[in-house]
Each structure stands twice: as C-alpha cells, then as structure tokens.
TORKEPA-751692 format. One record per atom (N, C-alpha, C): x, y, z. Coordinates in pm, whole numbers, plus 50000, padded with zeros to 5 digits. Layout:
BEGIN
XYZ...
***
This chain:
BEGIN
451938443436656453198449836600452618456436423453608466836426453328471736364453578463336182453678470236075454018465735965455898465935976456058456435965457888458735881458318471935813459078476235846459828483735683461148477735697462228477535613463258475935578464578478635645465668469835720466218475435840467178479235728468428488735812469088492135658470498499235740471548489435672472868493335841473568505435695474658508135766475208517435642476238525235710477808521835641479428521535712479678516335893478498502835859479048498036008480848489235973481618496536119482698493836152482728489236287483568481936294483968469036440485148464736461485908468036603487058467136586487418458236704487798449936690487818440036767489948438836866490198446336993491258448437013492288458236907493468450836831493808456236668493748452836637492288445936576492018439236447490508443636375490588449736272489178457336218488658443536177487448436536239486358427436184485848429536061485258443535999484528448135934484608459035907484538462835798484538478435813483578485935675483298495735718482418501435622481308491935524480548485635653479178473235563478278485535554477488485335434476008488335357475528480335288474508466835368473298464735325471618467235360470768462035316469658459035343468848450535394468458446335491467418438335500466078436935488465828437335381463648436535347462888430135433461798426235435460698423335509460738406035420460468393535533460918382935480461588378935439463048388635408464168383735346464898368635432464648361035350466048348135482467378349135431468178352535508469428356135460470228347435533471088336335466472278326835502473308343335529474058339935586475538348835628476668334135631477378337335564479078322535546479508333435536481238324535553482038333735556483038322635602484508321935587485238318535662486098319235807485818303535916485618313536045487228322936085486238333336115487518340136200487508351936062486278358436008485868364935896484528374835994484018372536152483478382136178481628377336174481548364136149480288362336160479278369236254479928360336378478998356036542478968377936543480118380736481480558393636553480018407436477479148402336355478108409436312476848405836352476548392736432475248389436476474978405136609476368396336706476288408236821476078424936810476658430136666476238439236697474978439436639474568435936518472848441236509472358436436613472138425436697471008426436819471758438936941473318445436906473168449137047474028448737163474058434837115474688422337205476538434737206477188433037115478788448637120478388460537098478558471037073478798481137031479688482136919479528497036837480148497736710481548508536753482088506836563482738518136599482158529736600482708544036592482248558936608481308563136640480838573536649479388576736760478248579936630478198578236593476608582036469476618567836455474888561736471474368547036414474678539136317474848532136290474948530036129473958525136095472868523436200470978513536195470468527036200469908523636049467928526436047466988518936013465488524436034464128514636080463378520436227462768511636217461668520336304461668522836466462098531536527462518529536720462078518536732461468514236748460488495936865461078489036750462068487436662461788478736615462588463536701462008451636704462328438236826463138433336713464568429336740465348419936764465298407436830464798391136771464958379936843466478373236820467558371236895468438362036897469128352036943469188340636877469748326936903471188327136947471668328737019473458324337035473948311737045474938311337030475618298336993475828293337180475938303437267476568302437418474888305937541474028298637509472858303937588473098308737711472958323037761472498323137946471368328037946470918314338056469418318038124469638320938278468938327738360468828324538469468828309338544469148302038616469438289238563468568283538700467568294038772466568290838820465228295538828464778300238662463138300638623463468285838512462268280838529461048268838451461708274238294461418260038236461568265138074460598272738068459058277338100458408284838044458478296338092459288295438228459078310738211460428319538135461448309038136462458314538012461668315437890461308311537813460678310937700460228321637687458588322837715457788332437718457838343637765457638359537704458738365237741456358378937744456548384537877455458391137919455608402237860456168401837762455668417437732454248418437611453758398337592452448404337476451488395537611450688401537659449318395137689448858381337722449078378737554449118363337523449938354437613451148356137636452208348837629452548353037820451308359937891451018359137998450398350038080449128350438000447908347237970448068329938037449108329237914449718314637874450998304537993451108319638061451558313138192450648310138325449738316838339449068318238426448098304138380447808299438255446878289638225447948273538247448798275638273449878261538260450488262638439450008273838494450728271638655449168265238747447978277738654446648270438715445898253938679447358248438530446708233938488447178226338584448538232238600449658224938750448828223138843448398230238933447918236439047447228223739036445928227338966444708217838976444528198438961446268201638856446168181638873447138176339002447778186839093448208184139168446948182639292445808188839295444818191039359442768191339293442718184039272441928176739120440168181439215439768183439329439278184339360438388194639410439798206239452440108213239474438758226139441437928229239488436808237439392436898255939364437848257639437438988273639444439588277739317440838262639276441098258939196440898256739034439968252339060439238250638917438238263238886437758267138961437608281838952438148291138846438758290638925440068298938908440768296738756440928280538748440998278938537440228281438485439158283138498438028281138414437788300238379438898306238516438568322138469439668322338346440538320038437441958316438302441218316938168441338301638156440178299238008439618310037956438578316438035438418325837951438688342337916439618341637994440588355737995441178352937821441958333537820442438332737695441428334437603440078326437597439858328837509439268344937438438718353037551438688368537530439728377037430441268370837439442788376937382443528365937265442138358937239442818350637178443768344837153443928338037291445758330737330446178317537266444758310537236444398299537250445208291337103445628303137001446368295536903448118304736917447768312736993449928314537034450068298837179448838301737215449548285037340449258273037239448418267537183449048252237053450308256836943450688273336917451738271836848453518266436994453098271437106453918267737167454588259037232453148249637281453308237137241454118229637129453538230937031454028223736933455568227336913455948240736839457298235436917457638232436983457458232037189458148223037246458358212237203457088203137176456868192637148458168189237059458458192936940458968193836858460858193236916460878204537013462068205437021463098195037113461628186737182461928176837255462238182537421461068189337401461978195037550460888194937649461868185237776461158177037929459998192037988459558183738027458588191838131458598208638167457758212838126457868229338148457938236838244457818227838351459068228538486459728231238545460398219838443461738215938486462728229438509463658230738605464748243838581466038244238499466098256138409467088255038407468328252338392468418251038520469668248238589470258228538593469088223638562469068210838553469348204238420469008212038360468568210638184470608206538133470908199837995471838199837941472878207437869473738206837843474318221537719472728221937615472528209337540472308206937394470478211737418469698206437574468888212137624468998224137603469258235637613469348242737665469738254937589470268246337484470228254537362469128253637342467848241837280466948242637267466238251437349465628256537421464838259337538465618276437441466278282237474466718296737386466218298937201465958282637144465818281137014464568286037018463718282537122461848278637094461598295537103462798301937223462638313637299462448324237146463418322037065464068333137013462598331936844462108315736838461168309136719459988317236809459298316136913458498318636929457678335137024458978341637078458698354237053458258366536953457008368836903457538380536824458548389736757459098390736670460388397136680460168402536472461128415736462460678422336381461898416436273462988409336326464268406136279464538393036409464668382036336465228370736413466658364936349467508364836426468948366836394469248345136494470088340936407469858325536476471718323936425472318320436501473768316836463474228303136491473728294736417474478282436382472618274136446471658276836412469998274136457470208256436451470918249336382470958229636391472038220936467472758234036571473708229136634472478218736737472768204236844471788197136921470878195436825470698191336659469338190836640469378182736552468028169836558468328153036509468138158236343468158148336266467788158536111466288160036096465248151136145463518150836177464048167436227464028168736294464118185936387463998196336284465688197136217466248201936122465158203435982464418189235972463378190735887462308201535879462048198236023460538206336090461318222236128462008227536204463188239336143463238245636046463308240235936463138246035784461418249535773460688242135774459208246935744458588252735816459248255635947458978259736019458688277436066460078278636002460458291235931459988297635816459738287935711459748296235615457898296535621456658287335687456108291535700455208304535773456028308535901456518319735994456448333635900456448334635837456638348235769457678354535854458488347435887459508357235963460508362435887461508371735941462708378835873463598376135917464308367235850465548357935970466798366835869468048366735945469568365635932470438351835971470598343535901471578332535980472498325235966473858323436081474618313636051474598304236015474878289235921474978276735931475888276235844476068264735926477028250035819476738243935748475498241135802474108229635708473788234835627474678227135477474448235035365472858229235292472298223635303471338212335287470218227835362470678226235461469058236035593469608252635433470918256635428471108269435389470488271435247470698259935155470118251935019468678256335057467848253135173466378246035132465668265135196465868274935263465618286935403465858292435291467378293235239468038308635238467118312335093466798328335077466498330735005467828343534916468278349735034469478357234937471438353135105472188357035008473348352735041474348364335113474608370535228476168376935229476848366735266478348372835227479298366335207480308379535318480928371035370481928384035467483388381535389484388379735386485148380935336486718389535325487108391235404488688404535409487888416735504486938413735634486348427835609484968434035525484928431235406483978432235375482418418835303481348429735300480448417835307479598419235117480058406335068479388412534902478558398434940477068403234802476028403334862475118394634731474928381334776474478371534627472118369034665472198368634527470278375534560470228350334529469478341934583469178327134587469548325934685469688313034694470258297534787471848293634750471948282334821473528274734809473978280434626472938268234617472988267534453473448277434355472208292434390472468301934327473928308134353473928310134414475558312534553476538310334426476578295134476477758284034379477978291634218476848294234169476838297434009477498308134026476918315534082477448331934161478998337634100479078323934229480408325934232481398318234083481248305434082481828297933963481638305633863480798321433835480658334033723481168342033736481708345733869481978358333922483868351333911484268343133916485068330033926486308330333813485628328133675485488325133545485958343533511485748351633594486088363833539487168371233591488148364733684488958365133717490738360933678491598363933780492808360833634493008339833671494368342233617493798327633615494618316033772494638329533826495568326933941494718319834041493148325133991492318317534078491258304933978492318297733944491058289133862491398279233942491588276634088491588264334179490408266034190489948283134253488378288334324487318283834221488088286834129486948284533972486188273433942487218261233995487108249833969486468238734128487018247834211486008241834342484038244634349484308258234315482728264034308482148253734192482468251234073481978242133955481448232234063482888223934082481888211534111481428209434243481258219034351480318223534442478798220334385479128232834259477598233134207476928220234117477768212534101477608204234003476538188234097477578191034235477678180434329476218187034386475618192534416474508201134510473058198834376472898197834302472618196534205471498186434156472838179134145472868161634157472558152134278472478157534408472758153434524471178146834555471148140534632469408138334694468468141334722469158156334827467908164634798467618169334751468228176634614467778178634517466708172634472466538160334446465428155134366464468159434497464228161734620463258165834720462818179034682463528188334611462918198534675463478208134507463318201934384464018214734320462208220434258462758231834214461848243234191461608238234040460358241134019459778233933807460798245833698461368253033739462298256933676463958249033664463838241333745465138227033729464288215733706463558219833732462938206533686463028206033496462778220133438462488220933293464268220333264465178223033322466358224133288467148208533353466638203833327467098187433342468388184333281468108187233099468928179833026470178187933034469618203833041470988216933111471988210533220471758208133297472208207633421473188185033389472498183433347473328170433262474478174133209474358181933115475078188233076476128195133117475858205033200476498213533293477418201933337476868193833402477568183633537479228174233435478488173133289479448166033192479938171433124480708183633126481028197633120482068197033198482048195933326482998196233492483788188133540485698194133474486838180233488486978184533636487068178133709487648174233825489368177133818490078184333965491178183333964491638180534064492778175634079493578171434161493948174734273494038186634181494928204334281494008210434319492318205034343491828212234445491498207934597492518193034576492568189134723493278191834782493678187034966495168190534975495108178934941496638174634872496848167934810498608159534897497988159235028498878150135115499448133735130500018133835137500388117235074500058112235232499528099235189499318088835343500238077635312500408075535502501568064635439500988045635434502108042935381501048030635271499948021335344499478013435318498098010135381498897992835347498427983935383498017971035360497027970335374496327950135330495347947935328494997950235472494997939035562494347942435657494377956335780493207960335802493527977735871492597976335996491637969736018490647973936128489417960436154489897949036238488467937336252489147941736414487077939936402486127935336526485797920136562486587919836697485957905636657485427899136776483527896036816482877894036887483387907936969483047917436939483717928837059482417932437144482637933337282480967937437352481817950437479480757958437493481477968737575480217980937665480727978037759479637989837829480147998837926479328004937929480368021838062480118012438180478498006438161478037999438318476607997238264476177982938437475047971838365474027976638249474227995238292473147997938211473258007438172474208009238091474698010237877475728001837886475087996737779475827984937711475967990637549476957992137453477258000937329477137991137262478437980037288478037968537175478207957737257477457942637162477517933337193477567926137089479217917137115479537906137035479437913636873479947924836935479727930836783481247928236658481117922836581481257925536399481687929836308483027934536321483387948536117484977938336094484217946136013485767940035870485437950135854486697959535837487277973835767488037971035666487567975835536488627973035434489157988135322490387985935296491757993035273490918012735175489938008635150489608017535076488358026935101487488015735281486338023035266485738040435335484848040135321484348053235386482968051935396483378053535563481988049235665481528057335720479918064035727479788072335764479068063235910479008069936021478418065636169477438074036219476058071936244475168080036228473918075436301473368086136347472248076036564472288087836581471398080936686471198096436882472428099936881472268108536937472628110237075472808100337174474118098437247474178086637342473878072637349474168072637170473978056737156475338049737115476458054437162477898047437129478988055337030478628060436918478778063436795480608069336805480428079936950482458081837001482448071236994482008057137064483008051037177483318041637063482778037636963483118027136877484698032636807484388048936785486488056736739486948057836869486498055536961487958054237073488528038937088487308030037026488058014237097488868018936940488318023736813489568020636715490828021236734490828034236796492138047036826492988041436998492268028137014492988026437160492968033737259491978044737290491168055837402490888047137458489808034437438489168027037502489418010837488489288003537540489367990037575488307981537591487687967337512486857960537473486667959037629485587952337686484847944337718485967922937721485247924437583485197909337591485537917037438486347905437377486557899337223487517909137191488027912137067489527919136987489167928536890489357944236943489707952036802491777953436745491317943336594492537938136585492917953036504494247961136446494687972536390495827962836331496117965436162496987959236133498277969236107499197958736090500847964336143501127980036115500297980435891500497989535893499968003635911499278004936013497838012835995498008026336034498928038036012498588045936118497538060836144496918058736257495288062036287495768083136346494838085636204494988100736270493988104736341493438112636510492158111136516491028128036584490278127536468489898147936483488608143936560488898143036710487558142336829487228154836780486078152336881485388165436879486248177237003486618175337111487268182837198488408186437158489408199737095490288196937040491338190137166492978182837115493548179737225494658183337179495418189337276496728193437244497688205037160496808219137200496768227037082497548240837186498518240537215499288252237303498628260837195497838271137300497408287137214499038290237257499778296237356500648300337317501428304637172501748293437155502068289937025501868300136915502648299436821502168310836663501558294636544500738300636501499948293736393501188280436326502348294436301503048283636197503778272836256504218282436379505248272036458504718253936531503168258436523502498246936607502348235336459502228238736355502738223736266504038226236259505258234336189506478229536197507228222536306506298216136383506868208136536506378197136435505518189136399505438185836316506238181536177506668191736099507598185735984506778204535900508578206035862508458216635761508028217635624507858203535640506878202535445506498186235453505888191035367504748173235335505398169735202504708157835230505058152035084503638148235032503608147334874502288154134784501988135234765500778128634697500688115234667501648114634552501928123634473502878121734380503908119634396504838127434522505838123734612506538141234598505918154334549506688163734553506658165734693507678174134716507358185134830506508194534897506088196234949505008208834967505158218235118505388227835107506418236135230504428233935323504828239135494503508243935546503068255235537503988268135509503238280935484502578278335315502358268735173501768268935105500498258635161500548243835253499678240935324498868245935352499248254135445498418263735572497368272335489497968278935323496968283235239495878275035196496198262635173495528259135101494738257835180495018258835296493638252335421493398269335450493128277335400492488292835454492968296435507493998292635518495128304835595496218311035529495328327235526496648336335420497488333135522498938339635477500208343335480500488353335607499228360835623499728371235709499048368935871498568355935825497628352035992498758340436056499958340136015500758327535963501508328936113501798341536146502568338136274501578350036399500018344936345499138352736516499628342836599498898340336676499028334436823498038323136850497868315136833496418300936833495868309036929495938311837059494978322837135493718330737077494578334036998493518353736882492998344136820492848328136775492088326236621491038319836712489468320636621488528317836659488098300336724486798302936740487168287136750487188272236660486518283236580486438276436410488278271836373488598282836368489488281336309491098273136390490528274636514491768263036611491158250136515490088245136518489648233136521490298229636330490018243536276491068236736157492308232436134493178243836223494388240736254494748228336318493928223636422494038209636488493958197336350492998202336311492678189636089494448192536037494038203536052495528202935951497228193535989497098201736128498208187636198498078176936164496968170636197496758151336193496618151336069496638155735956496898158235820498448154835835499208162535873500288167635837500888150535853500418148635992501188132736000501048122135927500498127035816500358117735713499168100835748498418104235815497458086335875496988083435705497238072435765496368059235664495168059835699494478060235807493028060535835492858067735951491668077435867490418090335957490168086736004490298097036180488728093836234488458109636273486958109636248486668119636203485558120136325485158131636412484088130936501483388137236496482218142636437481538151736437482868169336396483178167136251484258176936237483448188636112482138186436132481728194736098481458207236191480948204936298481078211436422481638224336417481638240336392482538246336418483068253036323483008243036214483918245636073482848255835935483638266135914483298267135805482508259635665481938266335574481378254835452482808254435361483418269735332484218268135239485588261235296485998255835515486598250035516485538233035489484678234735536483708219035473484398214435321484378228935219484668222435139485638214835082486718222735096487518217735093488568201635140487698199335317487898190335347487418179135240486188180235228485698166535133486438167335028487118173834928487608174634826488558168134883489508170434960490688161435034489728145735045488638143835105488788126135099488298122835003487828133034942487258125234726488778120734699490078123034737491318122534723491828117434798491568109934915492518107534984492588089835007493718086934987494138075334937493858064335056493908065735180493068057435351491938062235354491148053035430490208047935534489898062535625488498061535587487878073835674486718068435732486548071635849485458068135922485178085135944483588082435993483768095136026481448095636094482208101136218480608105636382479898112936264478918123036225478218127736142476368129536168476248142436221474878143036179474278152736032475678157335970475348167035899475288154835776473668156035683473498151535584474558156235443474928164435457475498165235288477268168135320477568164835435478898165235409478728149535401477938141835483477678124635458477438119435396477178127135268475878123835140477738129035034478668133435025479818135934967481188124134980481118121035113481698117135136481778099935205480758101235269480158084335304480168073835186480308060935164479498052835103479238035235113479168042435253478688025635361478048037235488477198032035586476868036735671476578024735777477308028835908476778023035989475818025636155474328027736089473398029736163473388026336331473848029736450473788028936554471518032136660470898019536613469828024436664469058016636776468438021036880467618009136962468418001137027469817999336996471057990337083471167980936917470577985836865471547976236745472097983636651472687979536573473847983736475474157978236319473487987836218472797982336072473987986236009474117976835863475457986235801474557982835702474527993435615473628002435497474888009835402473808003935308475028008135205474218016235060473978023835123473508034335012474018052635131473398061835071473888076535071472358079835213473128085835264472598091435374471218096435356470908105535248469768112235229468778102235205469668090735112468868079335094468288070235177468728068835265468978065735426467088069235478467648083935462466628088635560465348086935445465258089635353463868091535244463688079135245464398067535237463208055535281462608052435390463908061235514463548053435662461228061435706461558077035638460678080035658459058077635555460278070835420458708061135332458088048435451459528045435499458658033935602457998038235664458198047135768456998050335861455988051335805455838060735729454488064335681453928055735589454038038035526453418025535552453138019835611454228016435739453518019035891452798023535933452568030635948450968047336018450258045035960450178043335753448868031835766448718019635742449398015035757448877995835732447927994035875446827986635781445977981535914446727970435962445677960635885446247942735971447007936735867446977939335752447477932335622448917932235617449887927235550451347931135578452057934835549452317944435475453067954435370453637946535273453197942535131453887933535000454607942934951456267939634964457097947634866457467937934756457177948034630457127940034484459227940434483459437925434419460397922734376461057936134269462297940534269462967947034117463477939234103462887943033892463517929933880464867939333747465737938333756466737943733666466337943633533466567956433495465867956333334466807961533209466617957133114467707965333010467177975832906465167970032934464487981832830463567982332919462887999432864461418000632938460327987632885459567982733001458377977132933457617988332885456247981732773454867991732774454388003932873454187997632977453598012933043454368013533130455998013933160456808021333177456788030633054457058032932912456598041432824456108046732828455148041932865453458052232921453798061933007454398057933179454938068233275455748071033197456568068333073457238079133098457288092532980455898092032977455108102532844454548114132921454328110832998453638116633112454618120033277455338116533275456228119633441456078132833401456858144033310456948155333339456438163733371455148155433293453578170233310453018166733496453058147333507452738150033650453608153433715454768157533746455758162933810455378180533856454918188033678454528197533712453298204333759452488194033770451148194633861451338194934001452568187233999451808186634136453068195634240454128204334128454648214834178453868223634153452758231734069451668238134113450978242734221450568227434258449958222834408450668227034500451898221334524452708224934603452908238734673453358246134538453218262534570451928266434584450518254734524449298266434590449478265634737449508249134770449348252134911450348259135006451568264934980452738269235032451918285035048451688291034883450858303534958449328303534988448998297635008447488293435102447778295335298448868289535269449708289935447450348300335459450808306535369451218323835354450198330335373448958327235331448138333435366446948335235481447468321335598445858319835683447758315235835448658329735814449288320635938449068328336048448158333436088447528331936236446708320436224446028316036137445068303936174445838292636172446128288836328447368274736371446398260736293444868261836337443668248136272444228243336103443478255836060443978256435877445518252135863446568256135944447788261735919448168237635939447888236736024448388219836001447628210935956446318215835882445408211435744445948207235644446798220135660447488226035497449058215535505449248210435637450978208835620450658192435612449548192235646449838173735627449238173335500449018183935444448568175135238450168183435229451038190035258451958194235193452768180135204452938181735345453798165235358453018151135228451928152535220451538143535129452258145734948452218159034959451718163734818453568160734810454308167434887456108163134893456308146134870455628142034963455988129034959456158119934835454748121234725454348118534646455128123734492455528139534531456648142834440457718137034416458308139034585460038125234597459898111434512458968108734526458638089534477458418092434322458178110334273458178109134137459338113134091459928121334146461978121734096462498113034075462328096934178463338085934214462348082434102461198081134018461028073233920461408079233778461438089633783462098097533677463148095933681464348091933776465898093233770465568075233699464658069433780464868054533698464838054933624463468055433569463058057633375463728060033291464878078833323465328080133245467028072333247467568067733352468168056333294468708048933203467258047433132467018036632987466798043632862
***
C-alpha cells in the first residue's frame, strides 16, 4: 500500500430530515493521527463517521473529500452487520491481500488434517500451503491474526457468526477493522463489550500499529492515553484541539476564561475535571517527562481550584434514615447451575458510594434487581429501610413513551424540583443544566439519539428525588459531557449510590468502595478501582514469577518522618523516574521502527511492560515519600 497522504475535508454538510447535523466542516487528518471525536449525544458524531466511510451520503453535488483515489477506510460501527452463515475467519479476513487468502487456506487445511491425521494427500496439501505462506511472508500476518483473536477472546474460528452473542459479533467486527490494512481506521465506541485488560491491550495495539485513527469513545482514560488530537462537534461546528483529553480540558478551561461571565459554570467544570484527571490513579501510570517536571505546578493548580455547588444538578433528595439496605444471609440462583449469591451479607450505610465490578454474567445486575424488588431471594432477606426511595437507572430504558415531547415527559413527574437548599428550580432550567438547550424541549422523544434518550430517562429518575440511586452501566451511550455533569451531581448527592460499571474513570470518580464479583465470590474492597486493578496486576506478576518460595509481604508501618534510607531514595527518585521514561520512550521508538517484525515487537512489548511496571512502582513511591 502506498504511503498515506493527508485526508482533507472541505465544506462538508449533512442534513437528516429537516435537521442540519453539521454544516461547512473543514479539517485535515494527517498520517498517524489518532483523533478522538467528542461531543454531546445528538451532535452527529456517528453521522460524521458514516459520511466519511461512505455509509451515508453528503449534501451537495461536489465531493468534500480530498486524498488518494485508492484511499482505504475500515469502519467499526456500533451495530455490526455480517452474513450469519460466514465463519469467524471468513468474516474477519479480507480476500484483497494474498496473505489473507493464504491464511484462510492454511487454517482450512489444518482443520482438515486434524480431522483425518493419517491422510497423506491432506498432509501434502498442508505442506504446499505452508511453502506458499513462507514465500509471500504470510507467517507474520498469521501470527498477528492469532494474537488479535486471542486477545479479543473469540471462540473457534470455524464458528458461524449467527451463533455468536451480540458482544462476540462486536469483537469480530473489531478484529476485522484492526487486521485489514487501511489508510484510515474509524472506530465508534471501540471499548464497548471489552473488559479492562482488553481495553489496555487495545490501547497499546493501536499505538504500536502506526495506524491513522478517528475514534468516538466515552472512555476518558482510553481517550487520554490514545488521542493526539481532539475534534469536538458542537452545534453543527467542529472545533479542533491539539493533544489528548487532559490537553483538551486545559484548552477548554483557558478558552472559557476568555468568555463572558455567563460561562462561569462551564469554566469551573472543565477546571475541576482537569484537576481530577491530573491527580487520578491513571495519571500516575502515564505521566510523561514534562508532567514529572511540573509536579509542583500541578499541586499549585489543584490547590487553586475551588469547587462550587452550582456545578452539579442540585436536586434535593428525600430524607434518608440510618437504616438503608441490609442483605441478611441471602441466597439466589437462576437455576441449579447458575448460583449468583450464597449466604451473602451486606449492610449499606447512608453515605455509601459503592461500585460493583466483575466479569459479565457474574450477577452484578442481579444484585441491583434484588435491591429494587424486581427479583426475590431464594433464601434470606433483603431489608429496605422505611425512609428509602429508590431510583433505578437500568441498562434498558423503561417507560419512555417516544410519542411525547421532551418537556411534557418530565412535567408528568413535576413542573418544578426542589434544590438541596429548598429553592425551586423549573423543569426548563433543569433540562438546560442536563445539556438539553431550550430549542430541544419541544422535540418528540422519538427524534432523539440513543444517548439523548438515556440522558432524559436519567433526568426523570433524578426529578423523582430518590435517596438511593441504582445505576446499571450508566456510562453506556452517554457522552463525556453528560458523564461529567452526572459525576459532579453524584459528588454533591446526599443519598446512597450503588453502580455497576466497567468504566474505570467513572468508578474512580464516584465509588469509594467496591464489591468485586470474581469466580463465585464477592469481596468488599476499600480503594479506587484503578488502584485495585493495579494491585491485581502486580499480584498476578508476583504469582507468575514465584517458584517454590512463598511471597512474604512486608508489614507497612505508619511513619511520621523519613528514615535515612527513605531520604536517600527521595534524593534520587526523580532522576530514576526520568531514566525510566527515557528508556520507555526509546523502546516505543524502536517498536515504531520495527512495526512489521512481530517477533521483535513481542520482545520489545515484554520489555516495555516490565519498564512500565517499574515506572508505576516509582510513581507510587514518589507519592508515598512526598507526603513526608
């Protein structure tokens, strides 16, 4: 494939029905750009990807796209469409490249020989295909294919698409997008249906594959770790920011500083968000050298930022008593082979912020349904306090009459809401705080995007003033701006929050305690989700390296001042961090230069993982020592 040139877009306009989604957009995608596309739901992010990919047309007769005539685009959509009769292998690998054709023949020949191992004809056929693979250098591609399929946890490659779950079909489409060469890779919410470990692998894969990517995501850690530029769609216009999510927040805060006093709330919101992500658990693992040098500046920035109650949706909650929720020896199973809870006990306090985490199918949503009363325990009792009023934001929207208009749907609950201070706030103002401008209040619900419907559904629940809020995967289909508003609301919320989520960023911000569902056991963990994941990864590495001797953990003793050894460590730790970051940068450069050598890449990746683990340990020591 020829070297990629710039992909230019000039005066791109798109209307859907009587609505102009965006107008006169102009931008350039440079080779190796990794561009995060963000914006409130309904602003046209997916529509823009559809138009760029050719799935949808554009307004006007003249093409707004300028690039090579053979410019190739791969597109991961939110709703994968496949021929159900195809196997996973046939669906993933394009016949455009001879290497892909050879891999298909090789896999089929290998399967045939497995079923008839003594067949001399099949043995000879496999040998011939292996020789062809060698001649066209297809083994490295085959190794890459196997790695991607393994990391995405896809089943037998001969399995038919029609027999896969929705999540598996989505991962098949992701594998298809990653493996087939393209000048531009379009990804619409690529982290959906992926666990945390797979998301981390995907970040590294995209970075090391040297691909040009335009992607939509609500996963702000993924956005921060991957993006080199940010495109924001806002009211039909596209605004460009250089850098990642932190850089975007910095520039938004600076821009808002120059706006009128009416923008005060947004200005403070972006500054708070910037301060949080700078000091978040993920930041400790991903800081670049420039950020190391600015540790003290960052501390000053954080200290100078004040929070304000008017940043959140300040809706009052019903009074909450001391008794909230009590699981007393609860057992629940869907059938004899799928037991979810066994003699489970839990006391929920009236100030709790609980995150529920674990693999799919382990019973996280079941716990919420037992609290809400949608399910009944087989044994034991779920006691709910007399003052408790539950608001349940489920994965599936319930009771959303799409023939109604936005404001009428909320006015069925109330024309006004009470704030925590006892003041009255109108539904109109509440809609505006939750990112529905007045021009949308008369819109039919059926015309809203999926994310806008979920946002409206959530607002109706909050308007009912619950004092216990159950959230089941609330970040799915919600845009970053809405999540930021929701997180700020939760931080000022006077009730209990229990949320099921895979979103590391969201959980780090809202959950003070975790319930971890793992292999039939439920463990209570008092730490941030990113810290829990880092400790889990560290423990897994220790177990992998251990031979016969047990791991002896030193008892941590609280100290009021540094020991002599710690003072010596403090004197050199910033130099140690600098050296590690230089080593990591060198490895990443070498990986970029050896993009086609998968054997070498494997060795470099192992070295990179080891250096990153050492760097994370150094950051943790830095923060520990800096407190003295």
